[in-house]
DRENKOL-908182 format. One line per 2 residues: for each residue x, z, y of C-alpha. Coordinates in nm, 2 decimals, decimal comma. Layout:
BEGIN
X Z Y  ...
# end
This chain:
BEGIN
-7,15 -6,33 -1,44  -7,25 -5,99 -1,55
-7,27 -5,88 -1,89  -7,66 -5,92 -1,91
-7,62 -6,26 -1,83  -7,45 -6,35 -2,14
-7,76 -6,39 -2,37  -7,73 -6,74 -2,37
-7,36 -6,89 -2,35  -7,33 -7,22 -2,20
-7,06 -7,47 -2,21  -6,91 -7,36 -1,90
-6,84 -7,02 -2,03  -6,68 -7,15 -2,35
-6,46 -7,42 -2,22  -6,31 -7,13 -1,95
-6,23 -6,91 -2,26  -6,13 -7,15 -2,52
-5,91 -7,35 -2,32  -5,96 -7,69 -2,55
-5,70 -7,92 -2,40  -5,98 -8,19 -2,45
-6,22 -8,09 -2,23  -6,14 -7,81 -2,00
-5,79 -7,93 -1,86  -5,87 -8,00 -1,53
-6,11 -7,73 -1,44  -5,97 -7,60 -1,10
-5,61 -7,78 -1,17  -5,62 -8,12 -1,02
-5,36 -8,17 -0,78  -5,20 -8,50 -0,60
-4,92 -8,73 -0,65  -4,68 -8,58 -0,36
-4,38 -8,41 -0,43  -4,34 -8,31 -0,07
-4,43 -7,97 -0,04  -4,67 -7,89 0,20
-4,61 -7,53 0,30  -4,87 -7,28 0,41
-4,80 -7,08 0,71  -4,88 -6,76 0,82
-5,23 -6,86 1,00  -5,29 -7,08 0,69
-5,23 -7,40 0,81  -5,08 -7,67 0,57
-4,80 -7,88 0,66  -4,71 -8,22 0,51
-4,83 -8,47 0,78  -4,59 -8,69 0,97
-4,62 -8,65 1,39  -4,85 -8,94 1,40
-5,11 -8,79 1,18  -5,04 -9,02 0,87
-5,05 -8,89 0,54  -4,75 -8,74 0,36
-4,61 -9,02 0,15  -4,62 -8,98 -0,24
-4,27 -8,99 -0,38  -4,18 -9,29 -0,55
-4,10 -9,22 -0,91  -3,81 -9,46 -0,94
-3,64 -9,75 -0,80  -3,95 -9,95 -0,63
-3,81 -10,25 -0,77  -3,86 -10,13 -1,14
-4,23 -10,04 -1,10  -4,44 -10,28 -1,27
-4,82 -10,25 -1,10  -5,10 -10,38 -1,24
-5,10 -10,23 -1,60  -5,36 -10,08 -1,81
-5,37 -9,74 -1,96  -5,58 -9,73 -2,29
-5,64 -9,33 -2,31  -5,77 -9,19 -2,66
-5,94 -8,85 -2,65  -6,16 -8,66 -2,88
-6,46 -8,70 -2,63  -6,57 -8,85 -2,27
-6,77 -8,58 -2,08  -7,13 -8,67 -2,04
-7,13 -8,63 -1,64  -6,89 -8,80 -1,41
-7,06 -8,63 -1,12  -6,81 -8,36 -0,99
-7,08 -8,14 -0,86  -7,24 -8,11 -1,22
-6,96 -8,14 -1,46  -7,13 -7,96 -1,74
-6,86 -7,73 -1,82  -6,62 -8,01 -1,90
-6,30 -8,05 -1,69  -6,16 -8,41 -1,78
-5,96 -8,68 -1,60  -6,28 -8,91 -1,63
-6,45 -8,71 -1,41  -6,21 -8,67 -1,11
-5,99 -9,00 -1,08  -6,29 -9,17 -0,88
-6,29 -8,87 -0,64  -6,05 -8,70 -0,38
-6,02 -8,32 -0,24  -5,98 -8,19 0,09
-5,65 -8,03 0,00  -5,46 -8,01 -0,36
-5,16 -7,84 -0,50  -4,83 -7,99 -0,53
-4,56 -7,89 -0,79  -4,46 -7,60 -0,60
-4,82 -7,46 -0,58  -4,80 -7,54 -0,21
-5,10 -7,71 -0,03  -5,09 -8,05 0,02
-5,31 -8,24 0,26  -5,59 -8,50 0,11
-5,92 -8,58 0,26  -5,83 -8,31 0,51
-5,51 -8,35 0,71  -5,46 -7,99 0,75
-5,64 -7,63 0,75  -5,67 -7,36 1,02
-5,79 -7,02 0,97  -5,84 -6,86 1,27
-5,97 -6,56 1,09  -6,01 -6,46 0,74
-6,38 -6,59 0,73  -6,34 -6,93 0,91
-6,17 -7,23 0,76  -6,15 -7,53 0,98
-6,05 -7,88 0,83  -5,95 -8,20 1,03
-6,05 -8,48 0,84  -5,85 -8,80 0,75
-5,95 -9,08 0,94  -6,00 -9,46 0,83
-6,11 -9,34 0,47  -6,41 -9,53 0,30
-6,61 -9,48 -0,03  -6,60 -9,74 -0,32
-6,93 -9,88 -0,17  -6,77 -9,92 0,17
-6,95 -9,61 0,34  -6,74 -9,40 0,57
-6,60 -9,07 0,50  -6,64 -8,82 0,83
-6,77 -8,48 0,86  -7,13 -8,53 0,83
-7,08 -8,68 0,46  -6,85 -8,40 0,43
-7,11 -8,13 0,51  -7,39 -8,35 0,28
-7,15 -8,30 0,01  -7,11 -7,90 0,06
-7,50 -7,87 0,09  -7,54 -8,07 -0,26
-7,26 -7,86 -0,41  -7,41 -7,52 -0,29
-7,78 -7,62 -0,40  -7,97 -7,56 -0,68
-7,86 -7,90 -0,84  -7,48 -7,78 -0,88
-7,36 -7,51 -1,13  -7,07 -7,52 -0,93
-7,26 -7,31 -0,63  -7,16 -7,00 -0,82
-6,82 -7,03 -0,70  -6,90 -7,04 -0,33
-7,16 -6,76 -0,29  -6,98 -6,62 -0,02
-7,03 -6,95 0,16  -7,25 -6,85 0,49
-7,22 -7,21 0,70  -7,09 -7,54 0,67
-7,08 -7,73 0,98  -6,97 -8,05 1,10
-6,81 -7,91 1,42  -6,68 -8,27 1,51
-6,69 -8,61 1,43  -6,39 -8,57 1,18
-6,39 -8,19 1,18  -6,54 -7,96 0,92
-6,59 -7,60 0,95  -6,67 -7,35 0,69
-6,77 -6,99 0,75  -6,77 -6,74 0,51
-7,02 -6,43 0,46  -6,69 -6,20 0,38
-6,35 -6,24 0,34  -6,24 -6,43 0,01
-5,87 -6,53 -0,01  -5,90 -6,73 -0,31
-6,13 -6,98 -0,09  -5,88 -7,27 -0,09
-5,80 -7,25 -0,46  -6,17 -7,27 -0,52
-6,22 -7,57 -0,33  -5,93 -7,71 -0,52
-6,13 -7,63 -0,84  -6,46 -7,75 -0,75
-6,50 -7,95 -0,43  -6,47 -8,33 -0,49
-6,65 -8,56 -0,26  -6,92 -8,84 -0,36
-7,08 -9,13 -0,15  -7,38 -9,00 0,04
-7,50 -9,38 0,09  -7,47 -9,45 -0,29
-7,71 -9,17 -0,37  -7,97 -9,29 -0,11
-8,29 -9,39 -0,29  -8,17 -9,23 -0,63
-8,20 -8,92 -0,80  -7,91 -8,68 -0,81
-7,87 -8,74 -1,18  -7,78 -9,10 -1,10
-7,40 -9,00 -1,00  -7,36 -8,87 -1,39
-7,31 -9,22 -1,49  -7,23 -9,41 -1,18
-6,95 -9,23 -1,00  -6,88 -9,33 -0,65
-6,60 -9,17 -0,45  -6,28 -9,23 -0,25
-6,06 -9,20 -0,53  -5,78 -9,41 -0,67
-6,01 -9,58 -0,93  -6,36 -9,72 -0,91
-6,61 -9,74 -1,20  -6,65 -10,04 -1,38
-6,84 -9,98 -1,70  -6,95 -9,70 -1,95
-7,03 -9,80 -2,29  -7,18 -9,47 -2,41
-7,25 -9,60 -2,75  -6,93 -9,69 -2,86
-6,77 -9,43 -2,62  -6,57 -9,66 -2,38
-6,52 -9,59 -2,02  -6,35 -9,82 -1,77
-6,20 -9,78 -1,43  -6,03 -10,04 -1,20
-5,81 -9,97 -0,93  -5,93 -9,91 -0,60
-5,76 -10,20 -0,40  -5,85 -10,03 -0,04
-5,73 -9,65 -0,14  -5,59 -9,47 0,17
-5,24 -9,36 0,00  -4,92 -9,53 -0,03
-4,59 -9,40 -0,21  -4,29 -9,33 0,01
-4,17 -9,71 -0,04  -4,49 -9,80 0,09
-4,64 -9,95 -0,24  -5,01 -9,95 -0,26
-5,13 -9,64 -0,48  -5,23 -9,62 -0,75
-4,97 -9,85 -0,98  -5,25 -9,92 -1,25
-5,49 -10,18 -1,24  -5,71 -10,05 -1,53
-5,76 -9,72 -1,69  -5,98 -9,72 -2,03
-6,09 -9,41 -2,18  -6,19 -9,44 -2,55
-6,34 -9,12 -2,76  -6,30 -9,08 -3,10
-6,36 -8,70 -3,23  -6,20 -8,72 -3,58
-5,81 -8,62 -3,54  -5,69 -8,91 -3,79
-5,92 -9,18 -3,68  -5,80 -9,11 -3,31
-5,44 -9,11 -3,40  -5,46 -9,43 -3,59
-5,64 -9,59 -3,31  -5,38 -9,47 -3,09
-5,10 -9,61 -3,26  -5,29 -9,94 -3,33
-5,45 -10,01 -3,01  -5,36 -9,74 -2,72
-5,04 -9,66 -2,52  -5,18 -9,29 -2,44
-5,32 -9,02 -2,67  -5,45 -8,70 -2,54
-5,43 -8,37 -2,76  -5,20 -8,47 -3,03
-5,32 -8,31 -3,33  -5,09 -7,98 -3,44
-5,01 -8,13 -3,76  -4,90 -8,48 -3,62
-4,67 -8,31 -3,36  -4,35 -8,32 -3,57
-4,41 -8,69 -3,72  -4,47 -8,82 -3,35
-4,17 -8,61 -3,21  -3,94 -8,78 -3,46
-4,05 -9,12 -3,38  -3,86 -9,31 -3,12
-4,13 -9,54 -3,01  -4,31 -9,23 -2,88
-4,26 -8,95 -2,60  -4,44 -8,61 -2,64
-4,51 -8,44 -2,31  -4,64 -8,08 -2,29
-5,00 -8,02 -2,16  -4,94 -7,67 -2,01
-4,78 -7,75 -1,67  -4,79 -7,47 -1,43
-5,14 -7,35 -1,51  -5,26 -6,98 -1,57
-5,30 -7,02 -1,95  -5,23 -6,72 -2,14
-5,28 -6,59 -2,51  -5,33 -6,24 -2,60
-5,44 -5,96 -2,83  -5,72 -5,76 -2,64
-5,79 -5,42 -2,67  -6,15 -5,28 -2,61
-6,06 -4,99 -2,35  -6,40 -4,82 -2,34
-6,47 -4,75 -2,69  -6,32 -4,72 -3,01
-5,96 -4,62 -3,09  -5,81 -4,83 -2,81
-6,01 -4,62 -2,53  -5,73 -4,40 -2,56
-5,42 -4,51 -2,37  -5,18 -4,38 -2,61
-5,31 -4,59 -2,88  -5,29 -4,88 -2,68
-4,94 -4,80 -2,60  -4,86 -4,76 -2,94
-4,99 -5,13 -3,03  -4,78 -5,23 -2,75
-4,47 -5,11 -2,92  -4,57 -5,20 -3,26
-4,58 -5,57 -3,19  -4,24 -5,76 -3,20
-4,35 -6,07 -2,95  -4,01 -6,25 -3,03
-4,07 -6,23 -3,39  -4,45 -6,32 -3,37
-4,37 -6,62 -3,17  -4,09 -6,77 -3,40
-4,36 -6,74 -3,69  -4,53 -7,05 -3,58
-4,41 -7,33 -3,36  -4,46 -7,44 -3,01
-4,54 -7,09 -2,84  -4,40 -7,04 -2,51
-4,30 -6,68 -2,40  -4,55 -6,46 -2,20
-4,49 -6,10 -2,14  -4,79 -6,02 -1,88
-5,12 -6,13 -1,75  -4,97 -6,38 -1,53
-4,73 -6,66 -1,66  -4,39 -6,66 -1,46
-4,46 -6,97 -1,26  -4,74 -6,79 -1,08
-4,66 -6,69 -0,74  -4,83 -6,33 -0,79
-4,60 -6,26 -1,11  -4,36 -6,03 -1,16
-4,05 -6,16 -1,34  -3,89 -5,83 -1,47
-4,17 -5,72 -1,69  -4,07 -5,66 -2,06
-4,19 -5,66 -2,37  -4,09 -5,35 -2,61
-4,07 -5,35 -2,96  -4,03 -4,99 -3,11
-4,22 -4,89 -3,42  -4,09 -4,52 -3,45
-4,22 -4,50 -3,06  -4,54 -4,65 -3,18
-4,60 -4,39 -3,46  -4,49 -4,10 -3,23
-4,74 -4,23 -2,99  -5,04 -4,24 -3,26
-4,93 -3,85 -3,37  -4,96 -3,75 -3,02
-5,31 -3,93 -2,97  -5,41 -3,71 -3,29
-5,41 -4,03 -3,48  -5,08 -4,00 -3,70
-5,25 -4,05 -4,03  -5,34 -4,43 -3,90
-5,69 -4,59 -3,86  -5,86 -4,91 -3,96
-5,95 -5,17 -3,69  -6,11 -5,52 -3,72
-5,93 -5,82 -3,56  -6,14 -6,07 -3,43
-6,04 -6,44 -3,32  -6,18 -6,79 -3,34
-6,17 -6,99 -3,68  -6,10 -7,33 -3,53
-5,74 -7,27 -3,45  -5,47 -7,23 -3,74
-5,19 -7,11 -3,52  -5,40 -6,87 -3,40
-5,47 -6,72 -3,73  -5,12 -6,74 -3,81
-5,04 -6,52 -3,53  -5,32 -6,29 -3,61
-5,19 -6,24 -3,95  -4,81 -6,15 -3,82
-4,98 -5,89 -3,58  -5,18 -5,77 -3,86
-4,87 -5,70 -4,07  -4,70 -5,51 -3,76
-4,97 -5,32 -3,69  -4,99 -5,21 -4,07
-4,62 -5,08 -4,04  -4,72 -4,81 -3,81
-5,04 -4,73 -3,98  -5,32 -4,91 -3,79
-5,50 -5,11 -4,07  -5,61 -5,43 -3,96
-5,89 -5,63 -4,12  -5,91 -5,99 -4,00
-6,24 -6,18 -3,91  -6,25 -6,51 -3,80
-6,54 -6,65 -3,64  -6,74 -6,93 -3,48
-6,63 -6,94 -3,11  -6,96 -6,91 -2,96
-7,03 -6,59 -3,20  -6,70 -6,43 -3,12
-6,78 -6,45 -2,75  -7,13 -6,32 -2,78
-7,03 -6,03 -2,99  -6,76 -5,94 -2,73
-7,02 -5,98 -2,45  -7,22 -5,71 -2,63
-6,93 -5,46 -2,66  -6,96 -5,55 -3,07
-6,58 -5,57 -3,09  -6,24 -5,34 -3,09
-5,95 -5,58 -3,11  -5,94 -5,96 -3,07
-5,72 -6,27 -3,00  -5,84 -6,52 -2,74
-5,68 -6,72 -2,47  -5,78 -6,76 -2,10
-5,71 -7,09 -1,86  -5,74 -6,90 -1,55
-6,10 -6,94 -1,52  -6,04 -7,27 -1,28
-5,78 -7,09 -1,07  -5,41 -7,14 -1,02
-5,45 -6,84 -0,75  -5,35 -6,49 -0,92
-5,72 -6,37 -0,88  -5,81 -6,61 -1,16
-5,64 -6,39 -1,41  -5,61 -6,05 -1,25
-5,94 -6,01 -1,05  -6,15 -6,19 -1,30
-6,05 -6,05 -1,58  -5,94 -5,67 -1,50
-6,14 -5,59 -1,20  -6,43 -5,36 -1,28
-6,67 -5,59 -1,15  -6,49 -5,90 -1,26
-6,68 -6,21 -1,39  -6,49 -6,17 -1,74
-6,41 -5,81 -1,74  -6,58 -5,78 -2,05
-6,31 -5,96 -2,24  -6,08 -5,61 -2,20
-6,36 -5,39 -2,10  -6,13 -5,24 -1,85
-6,18 -5,02 -1,56  -5,96 -4,88 -1,31
-6,05 -4,77 -0,96  -5,68 -4,80 -0,82
-5,68 -5,14 -0,97  -6,01 -5,24 -0,82
-5,87 -5,14 -0,47  -5,55 -5,32 -0,49
-5,75 -5,63 -0,59  -6,04 -5,60 -0,32
-5,75 -5,58 -0,06  -5,58 -5,88 -0,16
-5,92 -6,09 -0,11  -5,92 -5,99 0,22
-5,56 -6,11 0,34  -5,49 -6,49 0,39
-5,12 -6,44 0,41  -4,98 -6,56 0,09
-4,67 -6,33 0,07  -4,87 -6,05 0,18
-5,11 -6,11 -0,10  -4,83 -6,18 -0,36
-4,68 -5,82 -0,28  -5,04 -5,65 -0,37
-5,07 -5,89 -0,71  -4,73 -5,80 -0,81
-4,81 -5,44 -0,80  -5,16 -5,51 -0,95
-5,01 -5,70 -1,23  -4,76 -5,42 -1,32
-5,03 -5,15 -1,31  -5,24 -5,37 -1,56
-4,94 -5,42 -1,77  -4,83 -5,07 -1,79
-5,19 -4,97 -1,89  -5,19 -5,20 -2,21
-5,55 -5,36 -2,22  -5,40 -5,65 -2,38
-5,07 -5,75 -2,56  -4,97 -6,08 -2,39
-4,75 -6,24 -2,65  -4,72 -6,64 -2,54
-4,87 -6,95 -2,45  -4,97 -7,20 -2,71
-4,83 -7,55 -2,65  -5,02 -7,86 -2,67
-4,92 -8,22 -2,62  -4,97 -8,55 -2,53
-4,81 -8,83 -2,69  -4,75 -9,19 -2,52
-4,58 -9,53 -2,59  -4,24 -9,60 -2,42
-4,41 -9,86 -2,21  -4,59 -9,57 -2,02
-4,37 -9,47 -1,75  -4,37 -9,18 -1,49
-4,58 -8,93 -1,69  -4,54 -8,61 -1,54
-4,82 -8,36 -1,54  -5,11 -8,39 -1,31
-5,01 -8,15 -1,03  -4,94 -7,90 -1,10
-5,11 -7,77 -1,42  -5,06 -8,01 -1,67
-5,32 -8,16 -1,93  -5,34 -8,53 -1,79
-5,09 -8,77 -1,65  -5,08 -8,79 -1,25
-5,31 -9,09 -1,21  -5,20 -9,23 -0,90
-4,83 -9,29 -1,02  -4,81 -9,35 -1,40
-4,73 -9,70 -1,45  -4,73 -9,94 -1,75
-4,44 -10,21 -1,85  -4,66 -10,53 -1,89
-4,39 -10,72 -2,07  -4,36 -10,49 -2,37
# end
């Protein structure tokens, strides 16, 4: 998305930027239920299969005799996505949009590739990806999964119907190269391709859509996934899925997945109403209101689980590096030294530490980057920049997040101590993003969810490459960095890419286009009867839907 495309901001743009847990959690972040790591070899192939071609088994979460299969999860959230078609998610990224479907590959908790509807991936050159497909898989309507159906799905995904097509502009040709083999040719090297597949490529039944318009799938999802669509009461916002008894996957003890019999989604937009309904009628609350975290944490009947997981979510102050006072790198460095990250995090609750543009869990990050608080050095740098008398600046942020406003207030005080006088301005989200896209800003506080990526590309290239889709967030330009990031797109070996991304991250960090202060925690809550609640692999937000289970005698 170039700057001149931002006159009409859509839902997809806003959700990537706002990172709202209720609607963006699974954008590019879903995974499978296996703990067995599938390693990616130098030639790009993914392990994780047994020698006879059977799927790698999902780790049994506990003693198999203790698992109570057949229970029901009653899942309260603020809203239900308006489309259940994975090729047109309408900018949402919610559990209800994905549990009827499977992917070719998914991430495990170690951010390694795990086979799903594909049993492997081979990369003979950096523009060709070959996927042997899993045999014996059927869609919920009984139709067969094969290479022709996979190709048809890609054709649909790449068509004008699907907004996801923008993520695959570099795909040149998709071919069914065998009955159970799919080959995808790229027009140019694009190393995060598998990451894009994980973010956007889910598979619907071709047979189910015969005679129907594409929009039919928005309210009638038919996939190969662990849960089948049963009903959707759109007036009362109640959506029901039931267990797919013919699902292709088992856990390591041979138990059929998924464990749950029924998954009911209920949407209530008002926080207090939703919390009360969860306590009276449900067993799982998605997105605990911040003011209720302490009460639920102290109640032994409930458990709180972080929603961050290993996502690339980051929170930061961003400086306009091309105009205004922060166009001077000395002024940006002064702001860096003026902020005490630790004290800033301590001022409010539930903020994870963050130092640079990649979370420490990301495989392209540097573990030795450090924040530095030195107000005297900040004043010295301002004098060197010819701004020893200080200057005035406006700090813009969202008006819908009290914790972010608290952090901005602390940053305002810290910057003021070195002569940078800050006026706070809180704006509606769309107004703030529109102003920034029009270059009408100096300093802002936002967050970023990786743009649907777990690959370092999502934070480094997307935000800081001169041609990056969301470069306007820092308005940053660095030709040396562009070269590094461009080179990283041409290499499929992860370790080689990691070296380039570590160098790129350090380059960005030392140029200070942003001050990365942390990651705001958000939580889900569930009753004790809900078991094996671990983040959907590997990025948090929703429970791993194949292996969560509910005690039926409580």
